[in-house]
C-alpha beads as a LAMMPS data file, in Angstrom:
LAMMPS data file: protein, C-alpha beads

127 atoms
126 bonds

1 atom types
1 bond types

-500.0 500.0 xlo xhi
-500.0 500.0 ylo yhi
-500.0 500.0 zlo zhi

Masses

1 110.0

Atoms # bond

1 1 1 -462.812 318.054 233.307
2 1 1 -463.929 314.829 230.845
3 1 1 -460.783 313.323 228.012
4 1 1 -460.601 310.000 227.337
5 1 1 -457.345 307.482 228.691
6 1 1 -455.897 308.165 225.435
7 1 1 -455.892 311.353 225.603
8 1 1 -454.921 312.059 229.250
9 1 1 -452.230 309.001 228.124
10 1 1 -450.630 311.598 225.307
11 1 1 -450.706 315.045 227.980
12 1 1 -449.210 312.900 231.436
13 1 1 -445.686 311.335 231.424
14 1 1 -445.930 307.207 232.430
15 1 1 -445.353 307.396 235.949
16 1 1 -448.058 310.891 235.957
17 1 1 -450.481 308.713 234.037
18 1 1 -450.441 305.334 236.686
19 1 1 -450.389 307.597 239.739
20 1 1 -452.811 310.501 238.202
21 1 1 -455.205 307.675 236.873
22 1 1 -455.007 304.445 238.095
23 1 1 -454.138 305.613 241.770
24 1 1 -450.006 304.887 241.708
25 1 1 -448.036 305.661 244.632
26 1 1 -444.454 306.883 243.910
27 1 1 -441.823 305.738 246.350
28 1 1 -441.182 306.812 249.638
29 1 1 -438.918 309.921 249.383
30 1 1 -438.047 309.673 246.227
31 1 1 -440.478 312.344 244.891
32 1 1 -439.130 315.774 243.397
33 1 1 -441.605 317.705 246.133
34 1 1 -440.964 315.943 248.741
35 1 1 -438.043 318.170 250.257
36 1 1 -438.198 320.954 247.809
37 1 1 -439.726 324.169 249.827
38 1 1 -439.056 327.447 247.731
39 1 1 -442.803 329.640 247.846
40 1 1 -445.325 329.554 245.512
41 1 1 -448.286 327.605 244.310
42 1 1 -448.693 323.360 243.986
43 1 1 -450.563 322.959 241.137
44 1 1 -453.045 319.709 239.389
45 1 1 -450.345 318.064 237.369
46 1 1 -453.352 316.667 235.155
47 1 1 -455.158 320.121 234.833
48 1 1 -453.658 323.564 236.408
49 1 1 -456.017 323.449 239.201
50 1 1 -454.477 325.417 242.164
51 1 1 -454.069 323.256 244.930
52 1 1 -451.654 323.580 248.353
53 1 1 -449.251 327.143 248.725
54 1 1 -446.488 326.277 249.804
55 1 1 -446.968 328.205 253.907
56 1 1 -449.597 324.829 254.531
57 1 1 -446.378 322.752 252.853
58 1 1 -444.709 320.706 256.232
59 1 1 -441.871 318.076 256.652
60 1 1 -443.689 315.150 258.484
61 1 1 -440.412 312.508 257.259
62 1 1 -442.739 310.632 255.401
63 1 1 -441.307 310.204 252.258
64 1 1 -444.142 312.159 250.252
65 1 1 -444.967 315.891 250.461
66 1 1 -447.357 317.283 253.126
67 1 1 -449.872 320.203 253.279
68 1 1 -452.428 320.235 256.224
69 1 1 -454.698 322.635 253.904
70 1 1 -455.873 323.199 250.876
71 1 1 -455.455 326.387 248.965
72 1 1 -459.553 326.387 249.375
73 1 1 -461.205 322.763 250.463
74 1 1 -463.363 323.217 247.259
75 1 1 -460.749 321.847 244.950
76 1 1 -460.396 318.765 246.667
77 1 1 -462.227 315.446 246.753
78 1 1 -462.008 313.840 249.841
79 1 1 -463.664 309.945 249.060
80 1 1 -463.081 306.394 251.488
81 1 1 -460.981 304.306 249.429
82 1 1 -460.601 300.281 251.047
83 1 1 -458.174 299.480 249.782
84 1 1 -454.904 297.135 250.267
85 1 1 -457.437 296.174 253.539
86 1 1 -457.361 298.985 255.188
87 1 1 -459.594 302.203 255.246
88 1 1 -458.230 305.348 254.395
89 1 1 -459.204 309.106 252.625
90 1 1 -458.764 309.070 249.327
91 1 1 -457.933 313.107 248.175
92 1 1 -458.408 313.779 244.248
93 1 1 -458.229 317.183 241.842
94 1 1 -461.654 318.562 242.126
95 1 1 -461.160 319.670 238.514
96 1 1 -459.520 316.477 236.857
97 1 1 -460.780 314.361 239.622
98 1 1 -456.917 313.225 239.657
99 1 1 -455.652 310.959 242.390
100 1 1 -453.415 312.915 244.381
101 1 1 -452.794 310.815 247.493
102 1 1 -454.402 310.696 251.163
103 1 1 -455.251 312.576 254.173
104 1 1 -454.605 311.592 257.013
105 1 1 -455.879 312.662 260.532
106 1 1 -452.471 313.199 262.288
107 1 1 -451.254 316.862 261.011
108 1 1 -449.864 319.454 262.770
109 1 1 -452.071 321.836 265.119
110 1 1 -453.041 324.640 262.534
111 1 1 -455.862 321.684 260.936
112 1 1 -454.895 318.643 262.647
113 1 1 -454.777 317.109 258.863
114 1 1 -451.961 316.122 256.665
115 1 1 -452.773 316.001 252.857
116 1 1 -450.077 314.047 251.349
117 1 1 -449.246 313.627 248.330
118 1 1 -447.857 311.860 245.405
119 1 1 -444.931 314.468 243.426
120 1 1 -446.002 312.925 240.561
121 1 1 -449.533 314.741 240.653
122 1 1 -448.135 317.679 241.162
123 1 1 -446.487 320.482 239.107
124 1 1 -445.485 323.454 241.251
125 1 1 -445.430 327.683 240.467
126 1 1 -442.538 329.511 241.749
127 1 1 -443.961 332.870 243.733

Bonds

1 1 1 2
2 1 2 3
3 1 3 4
4 1 4 5
5 1 5 6
6 1 6 7
7 1 7 8
8 1 8 9
9 1 9 10
10 1 10 11
11 1 11 12
12 1 12 13
13 1 13 14
14 1 14 15
15 1 15 16
16 1 16 17
17 1 17 18
18 1 18 19
19 1 19 20
20 1 20 21
21 1 21 22
22 1 22 23
23 1 23 24
24 1 24 25
25 1 25 26
26 1 26 27
27 1 27 28
28 1 28 29
29 1 29 30
30 1 30 31
31 1 31 32
32 1 32 33
33 1 33 34
34 1 34 35
35 1 35 36
36 1 36 37
37 1 37 38
38 1 38 39
39 1 39 40
40 1 40 41
41 1 41 42
42 1 42 43
43 1 43 44
44 1 44 45
45 1 45 46
46 1 46 47
47 1 47 48
48 1 48 49
49 1 49 50
50 1 50 51
51 1 51 52
52 1 52 53
53 1 53 54
54 1 54 55
55 1 55 56
56 1 56 57
57 1 57 58
58 1 58 59
59 1 59 60
60 1 60 61
61 1 61 62
62 1 62 63
63 1 63 64
64 1 64 65
65 1 65 66
66 1 66 67
67 1 67 68
68 1 68 69
69 1 69 70
70 1 70 71
71 1 71 72
72 1 72 73
73 1 73 74
74 1 74 75
75 1 75 76
76 1 76 77
77 1 77 78
78 1 78 79
79 1 79 80
80 1 80 81
81 1 81 82
82 1 82 83
83 1 83 84
84 1 84 85
85 1 85 86
86 1 86 87
87 1 87 88
88 1 88 89
89 1 89 90
90 1 90 91
91 1 91 92
92 1 92 93
93 1 93 94
94 1 94 95
95 1 95 96
96 1 96 97
97 1 97 98
98 1 98 99
99 1 99 100
100 1 100 101
101 1 101 102
102 1 102 103
103 1 103 104
104 1 104 105
105 1 105 106
106 1 106 107
107 1 107 108
108 1 108 109
109 1 109 110
110 1 110 111
111 1 111 112
112 1 112 113
113 1 113 114
114 1 114 115
115 1 115 116
116 1 116 117
117 1 117 118
118 1 118 119
119 1 119 120
120 1 120 121
121 1 121 122
122 1 122 123
123 1 123 124
124 1 124 125
125 1 125 126
126 1 126 127
């Protein structure tokens, strides 16, 4: 899915644009979905792709929505991020290449992974 920056700016809020298209990070504990635990699907705010199911969500205490797995490994791109003087694994929506957050190797037993996601990069569809 290829769109111009102008098209993205028309479709996203200013804060969503900063996160999804410019790799910004929302402040910890500020996001709508940090402590949100209703049943349903979390979708990409940029394109609507289903990314995470509420069954895989947990409270990591980090200040951002955390999941131990995506709905399907094919919906996420993982790439090296060397910003801020560290090496991390950035996660992006495979469909629109929107920045979601990062994945870390300190998650729960189910997978050992913690997908740490900005609320601004998500929408929620209640079950």
